[in-house]
Phi, psi and omega in degrees: 000145184291162181269347182280082182060032182064021176269129178275149176253117185231146176243128177254118175259117187105029184293344181267359180276181182303311179284319182304319179298320179291323176300315180299320182287324187272337187278113183239157172071003178237171178265119188244134177239125185229076178294146178285166179293337175288324178286319183225104174267117185296346176284343180260098187297323183294310179297320180297311181297323178296316181294316179294323178296324179291317185277323185047062182286159173278329177229140168243126178253116184258097176251356176292132181193162170265102192255004176285099188298317178288325177296327178298326179296322181279330184234066183297326180298316179295318181302312183286327180293325180273303191285330180256300186291321178296320178298319179293324174302317180295316181299319181293321177295319177298317182297323182297327183253003179074028180272151172278153182234132171241121186248132178272120179242196196216156172293346181289356175286349180256160183274349177078015184264358176284168173232018173221158187304141180286134173264164185296332183272357178297149186293134174288136176205067184293146183251355182232164177299316178302312180298319179295320181297323179286319180297315180293326176297316180305312184298316183290323180293317180294332177286320182284316182229083183303336180268010181289166177246124179251116181253111175270135177223183184202156170047050185291135175219158180172176184275355186273006181176190180296138177197167184300311180300321179297318178298315180299315182291323178294314181292325181296336179291339183246342185235129177287337182234132179240135176260122185227141183298132182248353185253031172228127181239141179199197183238109174300145182223121181276125187308314178298326177292318178294321179300314179298320178298317181297315178301316179297320180296319178296317181291340176265006183053046183294151176215167181081189182270133181229135174261125185228108176216166169295156184288146178098175181212164179193173170266167176298325177300312181293323178297315179299317179301316182292323177299312182292318180299312183288339175273358178076027179253152184241027176300148175278138176245121181254134180283136173227168178263159177301325181297330182291335180258343170047064177281155185302319182260132175292140176252148176297132178292328179220117183222036177293130181257129180292140180274002186302317183295325178292318181296331178298335178261015179059039177239133177232158177231143183292170180295149184296332179294320177296318179297322179297318177302316181292324176299313183296322177294318179295319179298317180294319182292326179289330181281339185271000000 
């Protein structure tokens, strides 16, 4: 915790993204620095080190990433330069000023072949370029900064950017019937809830790997059904398999993340259904 009236000094890299916007909105009582990607490109080690040196934060939260999973398959060099090499640049800059680092990672570091929730110590076995870029970043960060905190999350949604609920509601406005994948299970995660969890982890000086998602699990098909029901819509949702849509990047069939590691830091997150209700209310308020 900071010495300036117990106010912590934190730097958020990726503040304009879906999670970054929530971090900016949720983080209170501390001094927050959120340089834009134009000001600080994490691929440019020199510019990054200069920015971190000026601010000298106690925590750096790295949510900047190339998150287009299918795009990563087409542009692997970009994926690794941002998600792995850029992350290592941040770790090295943090090390130079003695800052703590919290890195946002993904359920895609796993192969999806389990049938019970993934624990933090389960073996990484990514099946996509995006997953590999995140898995390799984790390994390099832990080597550079053994005390860093790696937060894996999944199925992020919120009003601050593109997400599954927004897509479902947009498509539902034009189509009476929606086809949604039923053979992939995971944990929906509401960006404001994840942001609050991250703030709590920083204030608790968390380290190591932590899994942070809203409580509960579902398939994309079940998620879509619940979105439409809670939005008061009666579109039909038809189950299809992942193979039927044949996307460029493979997705884990099962990527539910266990909450045990989060609970060890006395942090909990509400059920995804509760989060969905709050998302819909927020979405409605922004539209009015």
